[in-house]
C-alpha positions in Angstrom: 19.1 -6.7 -9.7 20.6 -5.1 -6.8 20.4 -1.7 -5.4 23.0 0.2 -7.4 25.4 3.5 -6.5 25.8 4.7 -10.4 28.0 7.7 -11.2 26.4 9.5 -8.1 22.9 8.2 -8.7 21.7 6.3 -5.6 18.6 3.8 -5.6 16.6 1.8 -8.6 17.0 2.6 -11.9 14.2 1.8 -14.3 15.4 -1.6 -15.7 15.7 -2.4 -12.5 13.8 -4.8 -10.0 14.0 -4.7 -6.2 12.8 -8.0 -4.3 9.5 -8.7 -3.7 10.1 -8.2 0.0 11.5 -4.8 -0.9 8.7 -4.0 -3.2 6.2 -4.7 -0.4 8.2 -2.5 2.3 8.2 0.2 -0.4 4.4 -0.1 -1.1 3.6 0.5 2.5 5.7 3.4 2.7 4.0 5.0 0.2 0.8 4.4 1.7 1.9 6.2 4.7 3.4 8.8 3.1 1.1 9.8 0.2 -2.3 8.9 1.5 -2.0 11.3 4.4 -0.5 13.9 2.1 -3.3 13.8 -0.4 -6.1 13.8 2.1 -4.5 17.0 3.9 -4.4 18.8 0.7 -8.3 17.9 0.3 -8.7 19.2 3.8 -6.7 22.4 3.8 -8.3 23.5 0.0 -11.9 22.9 0.9 -11.7 19.8 -2.0 -13.8 16.9 -1.8 -11.3 14.0 -0.4 -13.2 11.4 -2.6 -12.3 13.5 -5.7 -8.9 14.1 -4.5 -8.1 10.6 -4.3 -9.9 9.3 -7.0 -7.9 12.0 -9.1 -4.6 11.1 -7.6 -5.2 7.6 -8.5 -6.4 8.2 -12.1 -3.1 10.2 -12.5 -1.4 7.3 -11.6 -3.0 4.8 -13.8 -2.6 7.0 -16.5 1.4 7.6 -15.8 1.8 4.0 -15.6 -0.2 3.4 -18.9 1.9 6.5 -20.9 5.4 5.1 -19.7 4.5 1.6 -19.9 5.2 0.8 -16.5 8.7 1.5 -16.6 8.9 4.3 -13.9 6.7 3.3 -10.9 5.5 6.5 -9.5 2.3 7.5 -7.2 1.0 11.1 -8.4 -0.3 12.7 -5.3 -1.7 16.0 -4.4 0.5 19.0 -4.9 1.1 21.2 -2.0 2.7 23.6 -4.4 -1.0 24.6 -5.2 -2.2 25.3 -1.7 -1.5 29.0 -1.9 -3.4 29.9 -5.1 -6.4 27.1 -4.4 -7.0 28.6 -0.7 -7.0 32.3 -2.5 -9.9 31.0 -4.6 -11.5 28.8 -2.5 -11.2 30.5 1.2 -9.4 27.1 2.3 -9.8 26.5 6.5 -9.7 30.3 7.0 -13.1 30.7 5.3 -14.6 26.9 5.9 -14.6 24.8 8.9 -11.5 22.4 8.3 -12.5 19.1 6.6 -15.8 21.0 5.2 -16.2 21.5 1.2 -15.7 24.7 -0.4 -18.4 25.7 -2.7 -18.5 23.9 -5.9 -18.3 26.7 -8.1 -15.0 28.0 -6.3 -13.7 24.2 -6.7 -14.5 24.6 -10.1 -12.4 27.4 -10.9 -9.5 26.3 -8.9 -9.7 23.0 -11.0 -9.9 25.0 -14.0 -6.3 26.8 -12.8 -4.9 23.5 -12.0 -5.7 21.7 -15.5 -4.5 24.9 -17.2 -0.9 24.7 -15.7 -1.3 21.1 -16.5 -1.5 22.2 -20.2 0.9 24.8 -19.9 3.8 21.8 -18.7 2.8 19.5 -21.5 3.1 22.5 -23.9 6.6 23.1 -22.5 7.4 19.3 -22.8 6.7 19.4 -26.5 8.7 22.6 -27.1 11.6 21.0 -25.3 11.4 17.9 -27.1 10.7 19.6 -30.3 13.9 22.1 -30.0 16.3 20.6 -27.7 16.9 21.8 -24.0 20.1 23.5 -25.4 18.3 26.1 -27.4 15.8 26.7 -24.5 18.5 27.2 -22.0 19.5 29.9 -24.5 16.3 32.0 -23.5 15.5 30.4 -19.9 19.0 29.7 -18.4 18.8 26.4 -16.0 18.2 28.9 -13.1 14.7 29.8 -14.3 13.7 26.7 -15.6 
């Protein structure tokens, strides 16, 4: 199918397939954007670059498996955790740029990241079980 603009949505929907040429261009775009961002997060936080890239790739494969490939998404490192991680590891303020933080501090930060992932899963289960309307009675859209 072709690129569509349906009801205010611009882009490709999950059941649409761009041409092979466009897929190659999208892949190159993702490499140019996501790979440096993933490496930058590791450098800023003191995480091991190789571990960060591995985790990113593993999360992407898990997501593609769970969604049966219907939603092509790459899971890169999130910049939303940088402040919390640097608070634990010392980041570039406590270590040299590109150097790794001590493994004990990385483990503490990773525990927090994993715990927040479980909280997100729990929130998804609750919304799926009770419905978005009931949740919004307790947590209005501006909060969620």
